C-alpha positions as CSV (number, residue, x, y, z in Angstrom):
1,X,47.8,65.2,15.8
2,X,48.3,62.4,13.3
3,X,46.2,59.2,13.3
4,X,49.0,57.0,14.6
5,X,49.4,59.2,17.6
6,X,45.6,59.0,18.3
7,X,45.8,55.2,18.0
8,X,48.6,55.1,20.5
9,X,46.9,57.3,23.1
10,X,43.6,55.5,22.8
11,X,45.3,52.1,23.1
12,X,47.3,53.3,26.2
13,X,44.1,54.5,27.8
14,X,42.2,51.3,27.2
15,X,45.0,49.1,28.5
16,X,45.3,51.3,31.6
17,X,41.6,50.9,32.1
18,X,41.8,47.1,32.1
19,X,40.9,46.3,28.5
20,X,42.6,43.5,26.5
21,X,43.3,45.4,23.2
22,X,44.8,44.2,20.0
23,X,45.6,46.0,16.7
24,X,44.0,44.5,13.6
25,X,46.6,44.8,10.8
26,X,45.5,43.5,7.5
27,X,46.8,44.3,4.1
28,X,46.9,42.5,0.9
29,X,45.1,39.6,-0.7
30,X,42.0,38.2,1.0
31,X,41.8,40.8,3.7
32,X,38.6,42.2,5.1
33,X,38.2,45.7,3.8
34,X,37.3,48.4,6.4
35,X,38.0,46.3,9.5
36,X,38.5,48.4,12.6
37,X,41.9,49.4,13.9
38,X,41.4,47.7,17.3
39,X,39.3,45.1,19.0
40,X,39.1,45.5,22.7
41,X,37.6,43.1,25.4
42,X,36.7,43.7,29.0
43,X,34.2,42.1,31.3
44,X,32.5,40.2,28.5
45,X,32.1,43.4,26.3
46,X,33.7,43.5,22.9
47,X,34.2,46.8,21.0
48,X,35.5,47.4,17.5
49,X,37.3,50.7,17.5
50,X,38.3,52.8,14.6
51,X,40.8,55.7,15.3
52,X,40.9,58.8,13.2
53,X,42.9,62.1,13.3
54,X,40.8,65.1,14.3
55,X,38.3,65.7,11.5
56,X,39.1,62.4,9.8
57,X,36.4,60.5,8.0
58,X,35.6,56.8,7.6
59,X,36.0,55.3,4.2
60,X,33.0,53.6,2.5
61,X,34.5,50.2,3.4
62,X,34.8,51.3,7.1
63,X,31.2,52.5,7.1
64,X,30.1,49.2,5.7
65,X,32.1,47.3,8.4
66,X,30.5,49.5,11.1
67,X,27.0,48.8,9.7
68,X,27.7,45.0,9.7
69,X,28.9,45.1,13.3
70,X,26.1,47.2,14.6
71,X,23.4,45.3,12.7
72,X,24.6,42.1,14.4
73,X,24.4,43.7,17.9
74,X,28.1,44.7,18.2
75,X,29.6,47.8,19.5
76,X,31.6,49.9,17.0
77,X,33.2,53.2,18.0
78,X,35.0,55.8,15.9
79,X,37.1,58.2,17.9
80,X,39.6,61.0,17.3
81,X,40.5,61.5,21.0
82,X,40.5,59.7,24.3
83,X,37.8,62.1,25.5
84,X,35.5,61.2,22.7
85,X,36.2,57.5,23.4
86,X,35.3,58.0,27.1
87,X,32.0,59.7,26.1
88,X,31.1,56.9,23.7
89,X,31.9,54.2,26.2
90,X,29.7,56.0,28.7
91,X,26.9,56.2,26.1
92,X,27.0,52.4,25.8
93,X,27.0,52.0,29.6
94,X,30.6,50.7,29.7
């Protein structure tokens, strides 16, 4: 499955589960390198979500963005399937 299909399935799952989800699309001059694919909000919880194809790896900029979010108390998830997303959400008590 290609990454765009993973993104679509994950977004559909989150929306059906009651999350407000939006895609972060940045390219070009003055963009924030490594920003997550999605930001999702539900019941006061905000998650930053990076989607990858199975076996896909985060870039150095994505790893730096993850570190910045987590070090400031945020929730950052990197998933390659809906099932992995579900496990990670449960791990955060969401």
